[in-house]
C-alpha positions in Angstrom: 0.2 0.1 0.3 1.4 3.6 -1.0 0.8 6.7 0.8 -0.4 9.6 -1.5 -0.9 13.4 -0.9 -3.8 14.6 -2.3 -4.1 18.9 -2.6 -7.4 19.9 -3.7 -9.0 16.7 -3.0 -12.4 17.8 -2.0 -12.5 19.9 -5.4 -14.5 18.7 -8.5 -10.8 16.6 -9.9 -9.5 16.5 -6.7 -12.5 14.1 -5.5 -12.3 11.6 -8.2 -8.4 11.1 -8.3 -9.3 10.4 -4.9 -12.2 7.8 -4.9 -9.4 5.9 -7.9 -6.5 6.2 -5.5 -8.9 4.5 -3.0 -10.4 2.0 -5.4 -6.7 0.4 -6.1 -6.2 0.5 -2.8 -3.7 3.0 -1.6 -3.7 5.6 1.7 -4.8 8.9 0.7 -4.3 12.0 2.9 -6.4 14.9 1.9 -5.6 18.6 2.8 -7.9 20.7 1.3 -8.9 24.6 2.8 -12.8 23.9 1.9 -12.8 27.6 -0.3 -13.7 25.8 -3.4 -13.8 21.7 -2.5 -16.7 20.5 -0.8 -15.7 17.8 2.4 -19.2 15.7 1.0 -16.6 15.4 -1.8 -14.1 13.7 0.2 -14.5 9.7 1.0 -14.6 8.8 4.8 -11.7 6.0 3.7 -9.3 8.9 3.4 -7.3 11.4 5.6 -8.9 15.1 5.5 -6.6 17.8 6.7 -8.0 21.5 6.6 -5.7 23.5 5.6 -4.3 25.9 2.6 -1.3 25.6 0.6 -0.4 29.4 1.2 0.2 27.9 5.2 3.9 26.9 5.0 4.1 25.4 7.9 0.8 23.6 8.0 1.7 22.0 4.7 5.6 20.6 5.3 4.0 19.6 9.4 1.4 17.4 7.4 3.8 16.0 5.0 6.4 15.1 7.1 4.2 13.8 9.5 2.3 11.7 7.0 5.7 10.3 4.6 3.7 10.0 1.5 5.2 8.0 -1.4 4.0 10.5 -3.7 2.1 13.9 -4.2 -0.9 14.6 -6.3 -0.9 19.1 -6.1 -4.4 19.7 -7.4 -4.9 23.0 -5.2 -5.9 26.1 -7.6 -6.8 29.3 -8.4 -8.3 27.7 -11.2 -10.1 30.6 -12.8 -9.6 33.5 -15.5 -11.6 36.0 -13.9 -10.9 36.2 -10.3 -6.9 36.4 -11.8 -7.9 39.6 -13.0 -9.2 40.9 -10.5 -7.0 39.9 -8.2 -3.5 39.4 -10.1 -1.9 38.7 -6.3 -4.3 36.0 -4.7 -3.9 34.5 -8.6 -0.2 34.6 -8.1 0.3 33.4 -4.4 -2.1 30.7 -4.5 -0.9 29.3 -7.9 3.2 30.3 -7.6 3.9 30.0 -3.8 1.3 27.6 -3.1 3.5 25.2 -5.1 6.8 26.2 -4.0 5.3 25.0 -0.9 4.3 21.9 -1.7 7.7 21.5 -3.5 9.5 22.7 -0.6 7.7 19.8 1.6 8.1 17.3 -1.1 12.1 18.1 -0.8 12.4 18.3 2.7 10.4 15.0 3.2 12.1 13.2 0.5 9.1 12.8 -1.2 10.2 11.2 -4.8 7.5 11.9 -7.4 5.4 14.9 -7.7 2.4 15.3 -10.2 0.8 19.2 -10.9 -2.3 20.0 -12.7 -1.5 22.8 -14.7 -3.7 24.4 -17.6 -4.5 25.0 -21.3 -4.3 28.4 -20.5 -0.4 28.7 -20.7 -0.3 28.2 -24.0 -2.6 31.6 -24.8 -3.8 31.5 -28.9 -1.9 29.5 -30.7 -2.0 29.5 -34.7 -1.6 25.8 -35.6 -3.5 23.0 -34.3 -3.2 20.6 -32.2 -1.7 22.8 -29.7 1.5 20.6 -28.6 3.4 20.7 -25.9 6.1 22.8 -27.4 4.1 25.0 -29.3 4.7 28.6 -27.4 3.4 30.2 -24.3 1.7 33.5 -24.6 -1.1 33.5 -21.6 -3.1 35.9 -22.2 -4.4 35.8 -18.0 -2.3 36.4 -14.7 -4.0 33.0 -14.5 -2.1 31.0 -17.7 0.8 32.9 -16.4 0.7 31.9 -13.1 0.3 28.2 -13.9 3.8 28.3 -16.1 5.3 30.2 -13.9 4.1 26.7 -11.7 5.7 24.9 -14.0 9.1 26.6 -14.0 9.3 25.6 -10.0 8.4 22.3 -10.8 10.5 21.6 -13.6 13.7 23.1 -11.7 13.0 21.4 -8.2 12.9 18.1 -10.8 16.2 19.0 -12.0 17.8 20.4 -8.9 16.5 17.6 -6.3 16.0 14.6 -8.6 12.2 14.8 -8.0 10.6 13.1 -10.7 7.4 15.5 -11.6 4.9 15.7 -13.9 2.9 18.7 -14.8 -0.2 17.7 -16.9 -2.0 21.0 -18.8 -5.7 20.0 -18.6 -8.2 21.1 -21.3 -11.1 21.8 -20.3 -12.2 19.5 -17.8 -16.1 18.7 -16.8 -18.4 15.9 -15.5 -20.2 15.5 -12.2 -19.4 17.8 -9.2 -18.6 19.9 -11.1 -19.5 23.4 -9.7 -19.2 27.1 -11.6 -15.8 27.7 -9.6 -14.1 26.0 -12.1 -13.1 27.7 -15.8 -15.1 24.5 -17.5 -17.7 25.4 -15.6 -19.4 26.6 -18.6 -21.3 23.2 -18.4 -22.2 23.4 -15.1 -24.1 26.9 -15.9 -26.1 25.5 -18.3 -27.1 22.2 -17.4 -28.7 24.3 -14.4 -29.8 26.7 -16.8 -31.5 24.4 -18.8 -33.0 22.1 -16.4 -34.2 25.4 -13.9 -35.7 26.8 -17.5 -33.7 29.8 -17.8 -32.7 31.4 -21.0 -28.8 30.3 -21.7 -26.1 33.5 -21.2 -22.9 32.7 -23.8 -20.2 35.4 -23.4 -19.5 36.0 -27.6 -20.5 34.6 -30.4 -20.4 31.3 -29.5 -18.0 30.8 -32.4 -15.4 29.9 -29.4 -13.8 26.2 -29.6 -12.7 24.1 -26.3 -11.0 20.8 -26.0 -13.7 19.1 -23.6 -12.2 15.9 -21.0 -14.0 13.9 -18.8 -13.4 14.5 -15.4 -12.6 10.1 -15.1 -10.5 9.8 -17.7 -8.7 13.1 -16.4 -8.2 11.1 -12.9 -7.0 8.6 -14.5 -4.5 10.5 -16.3 -2.9 11.7 -13.1 -3.0 8.4 -11.2 -1.1 7.4 -14.8 1.4 10.6 -14.0 1.9 9.3 -10.7 2.5 5.6 -11.1 4.7 4.6 -14.6 8.5 6.2 -14.3 8.3 7.2 -17.5 6.1 9.8 -17.5 8.1 12.7 -16.7 7.9 16.4 -18.1 5.0 18.7 -19.6 2.2 17.0 -20.8 -1.4 17.7 -22.2 -3.9 16.1 -20.8 -6.8 16.0 -23.4 -9.6 14.5 -26.2 -7.9 16.0 -28.5 -11.1 17.4 -30.1 -12.2 21.0 -30.7 -16.0 21.5 -29.9 -18.4 25.2 -30.3 -19.9 26.2 -27.2 -23.2 26.9 -29.9 -22.6 22.9 -30.4 -21.9 22.2 -26.5 -25.4 24.0 -26.2 -26.6 22.1 -28.5 -25.2 18.6 -27.3 -26.2 19.1 -23.4 -30.5 20.6 -25.0 -30.6 17.3 -26.5 -29.8 15.8 -23.6 -31.7 18.0 -21.4 -34.8 17.1 -23.4 -34.8 21.3 -24.7 -34.7 23.8 -27.2 -33.4 27.3 -26.0 -32.8 30.5 -27.4 -29.3 31.4 -25.8 -28.6 35.5 -24.9 -25.6 36.4 -26.5 -23.2 38.7 -24.3 -19.8 40.8 -24.9 -16.5 38.2 -24.9 -14.6 37.6 -22.2 -11.4 39.4 -21.0 -8.2 37.2 -21.9 -10.7 34.6 -23.7 -8.7 32.3 -25.7 -10.8 31.8 -29.2 -9.4 28.6 -30.7 -7.9 25.3 -28.5 -7.4 22.3 -28.4 -4.8 19.8 -27.5 -2.2 16.8 -28.8 -2.5 14.2 -25.7 0.2 11.9 -27.9 2.9 12.6 -25.4 1.4 11.5 -22.9 -0.3 8.5 -24.6 3.7 7.3 -25.9 4.8 7.8 -22.0 2.0 6.1 -20.4 -0.5 4.2 -22.6 -3.0 6.8 -22.1 -6.4 8.3 -23.7 -9.3 8.7 -22.6 -12.1 6.9 -22.9 -15.4 8.7 -23.0 -16.7 10.6 -26.0 -18.0 13.7 -25.2 -21.9 12.5 -26.0 -21.6 10.3 -23.6 -19.9 12.6 -21.1 -22.5 15.2 -21.2 -25.3 12.6 -21.2 -23.5 11.8 -17.9 -22.8 14.7 -16.4 -26.4 16.2 -17.2 -27.7 12.9 -15.4 -25.8 13.7 -12.6 -27.5 17.4 -12.7 -30.7 16.4 -12.9 -30.8 14.1 -9.8 -29.1 16.4 -7.6 
């Protein structure tokens, strides 16, 4: 049995990762401030520590106490909007918090470290699909802070022989998602459709995104932790692009609704088109997404219908 320390384990992606780890027989320690996560998302089999990753002393004490075999670092400020409004807070969570986790790993002798990054590090890229070597020109403080955190992670890998992986997630969706996540548009659409409200779309709806189902993402995280061949930076995606208008149409069919959306101004700092290649992770770990968008949206809609 291995012990895995998971920051953000009460959150959307983190709770699915924790469930999967437990199903494998691992001992799991969840570290979460519950700022956006929910205590109800944490399985009773996991040990829970309420704490902020910016609390350096508590982070180091917690990691040292439990002596984990690996750290999965998912706690983050994960939205573009708040990063524009409060860039200092975004920086302190995403960069300083990551450094605290890396320092705890170094001091405790943790040899494996996997962290969530984001497709936002790329900005607008002319050539699609986006590869790990594509230019990085983030359009928001959020994208900038995630890119900065990646650089720290790679520095610690070089300096201290920690096997690290930074996973650049596309737009993750699925059960337990909230509007507090960057891909929360699916949650917003589901809730509006089921309540009979008009759906609001920022911009013309022609912007495209790469949507990847949360259970596929959880599997990618665990593969990155456990496979010796996984070292460095990797995209985690579906390798397809879907417009926001098409997304609404698919969700409308799943809900049995026929809405007329209201279009507003585009969101500042938003990327127009994005879809990522996951081939590097496939070559290193054999990972590929299993759940199609149609099936994933169906499962997600069913989750919200049952709430």
